[in-house]
Every structure is written in structure tokens, then in C-alpha cells.
N, C-alpha and C positions, 0 to 999 in steps of 0.2 A: 437490419435494425431489429433490436430486440423491444425496446421500449422508447416512447417519446412522451413526455407528460408535463406537468407544471411544477414538478419537484426538481431537486438539484442532485442527481446521483453523483457520488463522490468515490470513494474506495469499494471494492467488491471482495466477496467471499462466496463460498458454497456452504450450504448447510448440510447435515447428515444425510438428507435425501438427495441431494445433488441441485437443489433449487439455488438460483442466485440471489444473493442478498446484496443490498447497497446501503450505504450510510449517506445521510444527507446533513451536511454541516449546517445548511442554512435553516432547516426546520427541526434539527436536533433529533431525527428518527433513524431507526434501522428498519428497512423494508425488504419483504421478500416478494420476488416475482413468481407469479403461479403459471402451472401449465398452460391455463387458458388466456393467458396474457394479462390478466388482472394483477393488482399489487395489493399487498396487505402489510400494513404497518405494524411491526412486531414489539417495537420499543419507541417510547417518546420521552421528551424532556432531558435529552442529554447534552452537556454543554460542548457543543462542537465535536460530534463524532466523526471520526476520520478512519483510520485503518482498522481491519478486523482480521482475527485469526480463529478458526474452529479448532479446539484441541480434540485429541483422540476419544476423550470420554464424553464428547458433545458440548463441552463449555464453550461459550462464544466469548472472546476476549475482545473489547473495544478501546481504541485510544480516543481519549476526549482531549482535543486540542486546546480548548479554553481552560480546563482545568490542570493540564499537563500531567495527566496521569492515566493508566490503565484500569478499566473496570471489567468484570466478568459477570455473564449470565450463566447460571446453572441449567441444565436441561430443564424444560418446562416451568422455569421461574421467570417472572418479568421484572423483579426487583434486582438492580445491579448492585454488586459487592465490590468495594475498591480492592483491587489487586495489588497495584503498586503506584506509589507517587513519585514523580520525577523531580530533580532539583531545578530550581529556577521557577520564575513566574512568566507566563505566556502574556504577551503584548501584541495587541491587533495591530501591528504595523509589518510591513514587508520585510521578511527575513528574521522576524523576532517571535513568530508565533510558536505555539507548543507542539507536542508530539502529533506525528501525522501517520506515516506508514509503519506497521510492524510485520514481522515475519516469524514463521515457525520452523525451528531447526530440529528435524527428526532424529539426526544422529545423537544429539545431545538432549533431546526432549526439553528444549528450552525456547524462550522467546528471545528474537534479535529485536531491539528496541533503540532506534536512533532518537536521540534527545536533541531537537533543534535548538533548544534555549541555551543549551551549554556547549553544543557542537560534539557531543560525545556519543558513541555507540555503545550500548550495554547488551550484555546477555542477563536475563532474569529468568529464574526458575519458574516452572508452571504454575506453583502455588504462590509466587510472588515473594518468598521469603528470602532469596538470595539474588544479590546483584552484583555483577562484576563488569569491568570496563574492558571492552575489546579494542577500542581505538578513540584517540581524542583529535581535536585540532580541525574539526570541519567547520564550515561556515554555517550552513543550515541542513543537517543531514535529515531527510525526510521519508526515503524509501529504503527498504531492505529485502533482499532475497537470498535463499541459499541456492547456489549454482549446481549443475550436475556434478561438479568436481568436489562438492563438499564445502567449498569456501563461501564466505559471506560477501555479499556485494551491497554497496551502499550508494544511494543517489543523493548528492549533494546540491539542493536545488538553488542555492545562492552562491555555491562554489563552481558551478558549470561543468560538473563531471559525475561519472560513475566510477567507483573505485572498488578493487578487490582487495579484502583484508587478508593480512598475513600474520606470520607469529609476532608476538611481542607489540602488537599495535601499528605494524607497518603496513602499508598499502600502495597499491598500484592503480593508476588510473587506466581504465579500459574502455572508455567511451567518453566523448566530449558532447555536451548539449547545453543550450543556453540556460534553461532552468528544468532540469530533469526532476520529474515528481516521482513517478512510480516505475518499478521495473519488475520484469518476471522473465523466465526462461521458458522457450517454447519445446514441443517435443524433440526437436532436433538439437537441443542445447544452445540455440541462438539467444543473444541478449535482446530483449525487448525494451524500449525505454519511451514514456511519454514525456513530452516537452510542453509546458504551460505556457511558455512566453508567448505573448500574443503575435509577435512577429514570426512565430514558427508553428506553435500550435498543431504538432503532429504526433505520430507514432512511427518510431523506427526501429529497425532490427539490425543488430552486429552480428556478423557470422561468427560461429564458434571458432573456426580456425583462424579468425583474423581477417582484416579487410574493410573496405568501405561499407557504410550502413546503407540500408534500403529503406525508402519511405513505405511504411505499410497503409497508412491512412492519413489523409489531412482534410480532404473536402467536406465541409459541414462541420468542422471541429473549431470550438472557441477556446476551450480550456480543458483538454483531455487530462483526467486525473487518474482514476482507478484502472488498474490492468490486471487481468487475470487469465490464465490458461488453465482450461479444464482437464481432467484426466483423459479425454478423449483428443485433446490437442486443439479445440476451438479457443480462440483469442476473444476475450470481452473487453471492451473499453468503455468507461463511463466518462462523460463530459458534463460538468455541472453547470456550466453556462448555456451550452447547447440543450441541455436538459434532455439526454438522450442516453441510452446504452446500446453499444453497436456489437454485432458479432462479426468477426473476421474469420474467414475460412481459409487456411493456408493452402497454397497451391501445391499440387501433388507432382 
């Protein structure tokens, strides 16, 4: 375990120094975990912060679920700037909330942004000036990741699956889950998925070459949301209801 506290860790990211950051939807904050185990709140007053991406220039992009938009914090700045507003209005009801997870695509130097309100996955330029559609027709797309094959993968929380996107908006389901929230790839290229459904509440891994999934973590989890794999291969999981951040060490 990395942290257990009174706050509600949600999505995860690493800052430029490699420190773990987590968003807290409930308190509207972004917090950094320090080497001594303490925590420092970096940003406050955000309307439902969820997914985060650190751009190559050190800019932190945050998805605000309640406002259904992206904001950015330039290095050394505490005031957010609106990067992009998404279509539709977030509603605080199951499967109708706003933007959640986002991803960075290094090959195209752009953001992959699932819009849960419209069921659309967008590609948005790093400066927010350009937006194009990657795929449509999802129920509530909430998580995104770029796989080792360079393809975009999307978790459809209310659609019960994880999809790999193809040309022209096509897609193929690569994993089934009750309510998949976040996804990532480990050092071996295996697909990792958090499932927030209370009858499941686990983290599972699907082998890169195909096959049945393996449960990586379940005990003590109530609503695992954030998922991050560090450059060294360590897996971090945030659970907002259990109020903890876990560290999973892959078996060698």
C-alpha cells in the first residue's frame, strides 16, 4: 500500500519528477504523494477532477467531469486554463456523467479523449485548437490508453467492454468487464483493467497474446478507479471508496 487517508484517490499520473499524483473528485483537488509518505494538495476548487495527463513540456491536463471539459496547468502555475470544452452537459446520474479518463498519444502528440456524454472518442491537439472524431456509438466511454501496437483502446463503462479502435471508426472488443473504468498496459504488453462494479471491484489482466484474464487484485477494493504503470513496471491502483492507493509488483 502506498497511501491510506481520508481523501478519495481517483485517477493517477506521474509528474515530471516521477512523483505520483492523484485526483479527488469528491474534494475537487489534485494531490502529490511525497517521498516521505506525506501528501501535498497542488490544486483545489476543480469541478470533479478525473483523468490527468502530463504533456512533454510539463503541462498538466486535467479532465473536469462536472464541467465536461479539459483544463491545463502550465508548469509552476496554479491557475487552470480551459483547454477544450466537450459537447453535451454532464448529468449526475449513472452513465450520464461527463469526461473521465484521458490519454496521451506520443506518436501523434495529441490527446485521446472519450466523451461519455455523447459516446464519442475524440483526438484533441495538445493546444486544444483541433478536435477530430476517432469513433462514435459508445454507451459511456470513460478510459483510454495507447497500446504497445500504437492502437487506441477504450473502456466503455456502461457498455461492458474494452475496445481496440481501427481505421474509419471501426472497433473490436478485446476484453469484457461489468463496468470497466480505467485501463493500462504493463511492461509485457498485457492489458490491465479496473472494474468498478460492486459485485466485481477488481483489477484484471488480459494476456497480450490472448487468453483468459487473471485477477491481479481484489481483496480490500471497493471501487478501484485509477490505474497507472510506471516506467519501471510498477502498477498503481487508486480506490476512491476504500480511500487508498495500492502498489502492485508484477511477478518475475
